[in-house]
KOLVEX-581854 format. One record per residue (C-alpha): residue number from 1; y, x, z. Coordinates in Angstrom, 3 decimals, always signed. Example, Ala and Ser with C-alpha at 12.3 -4.5 7.8 and 13.67 -1.06 7.14 Angstrom:
BEGIN
{rec 1,{-4.500,+12.300,+7.800}}
{rec 2,{-1.060,+13.670,+7.140}}
end
This chain:
BEGIN
{rec 1,{+0.003,+0.006,-0.008}}
{rec 2,{+3.366,+1.441,-0.986}}
{rec 3,{+6.639,+0.627,+0.725}}
{rec 4,{+9.767,+0.357,-1.385}}
{rec 5,{+12.859,+1.401,+0.600}}
{rec 6,{+16.514,+1.994,-0.123}}
{rec 7,{+19.463,+3.072,+1.989}}
{rec 8,{+22.748,+1.174,+1.473}}
{rec 9,{+25.884,+2.878,+2.683}}
{rec 10,{+28.770,+0.842,+4.103}}
{rec 11,{+32.272,+2.266,+4.445}}
{rec 12,{+34.107,+2.387,+7.777}}
{rec 13,{+35.885,-0.892,+8.527}}
{rec 14,{+33.650,-2.851,+6.138}}
{rec 15,{+31.126,-5.535,+7.033}}
{rec 16,{+27.982,-6.355,+5.006}}
{rec 17,{+25.283,-8.917,+4.473}}
{rec 18,{+22.076,-9.121,+2.449}}
{rec 19,{+20.883,-12.201,+0.577}}
{rec 20,{+17.163,-12.177,-0.264}}
{rec 21,{+16.575,-13.720,-3.759}}
{rec 22,{+12.772,-13.543,-3.744}}
{rec 23,{+10.176,-11.899,-1.603}}
{rec 24,{+10.569,-10.601,+1.941}}
{rec 25,{+12.950,-7.835,+2.848}}
{rec 26,{+13.145,-5.861,+6.058}}
{rec 27,{+16.807,-5.075,+6.847}}
{rec 28,{+17.139,-2.489,+9.650}}
{rec 29,{+13.822,-3.545,+11.187}}
{rec 30,{+14.149,-7.329,+10.887}}
{rec 31,{+12.234,-9.428,+8.313}}
{rec 32,{+14.057,-11.943,+6.135}}
{rec 33,{+12.454,-14.203,+3.498}}
{rec 34,{+14.208,-15.693,+0.532}}
{rec 35,{+13.777,-19.202,+1.910}}
{rec 36,{+14.919,-18.456,+5.487}}
{rec 37,{+18.018,-20.210,+6.708}}
{rec 38,{+19.479,-16.981,+8.049}}
{rec 39,{+20.848,-13.768,+6.520}}
{rec 40,{+21.127,-10.260,+7.927}}
{rec 41,{+24.816,-9.724,+8.701}}
{rec 42,{+26.276,-6.403,+9.770}}
{rec 43,{+29.738,-6.338,+11.389}}
{rec 44,{+32.420,-3.829,+10.517}}
{rec 45,{+32.243,-0.518,+12.385}}
{rec 46,{+34.708,+2.262,+13.048}}
{rec 47,{+32.587,+4.794,+11.154}}
{rec 48,{+30.623,+4.654,+7.917}}
{rec 49,{+27.025,+3.503,+8.440}}
{rec 50,{+23.836,+2.881,+6.466}}
{rec 51,{+21.491,-0.107,+6.255}}
{rec 52,{+17.803,+0.465,+5.451}}
{rec 53,{+16.244,-2.149,+3.199}}
{rec 54,{+12.457,-2.269,+2.700}}
{rec 55,{+10.040,-4.452,+0.738}}
{rec 56,{+6.817,-4.207,+2.748}}
{rec 57,{+4.660,-6.753,+0.845}}
{rec 58,{+4.948,-6.128,-2.901}}
{rec 59,{+8.476,-6.364,-4.235}}
{rec 60,{+11.640,-8.171,-3.256}}
{rec 61,{+15.010,-8.750,-4.854}}
{rec 62,{+18.215,-8.911,-2.806}}
{rec 63,{+21.932,-9.115,-3.328}}
{rec 64,{+23.864,-6.706,-1.127}}
{rec 65,{+27.483,-7.591,-0.275}}
{rec 66,{+29.914,-5.285,+1.527}}
{rec 67,{+33.660,-5.148,+1.928}}
{rec 68,{+36.567,-5.450,+4.309}}
{rec 69,{+36.409,-8.486,+6.626}}
{rec 70,{+38.190,-11.606,+5.304}}
{rec 71,{+39.535,-12.410,+8.738}}
{rec 72,{+40.427,-10.093,+11.580}}
{rec 73,{+41.065,-10.980,+15.206}}
{rec 74,{+44.247,-9.732,+16.761}}
{rec 75,{+44.290,-8.910,+20.436}}
end
């Protein structure tokens, strides 16, 4: 059994989320299926970071979205 993995880099100050299109993807250790009613969401961080995506059972297709937050909270 082979594991397909990729590392997605996210810039400092950017948030990200992954939308499974088909198959099951493991995003930073958590499984998400294409028909789940939840998505892996990663909040913005002060430093650049990476998200590991893996297809453990065959193949999977995902859309990866990253960018600056649309709304910020002022304190």
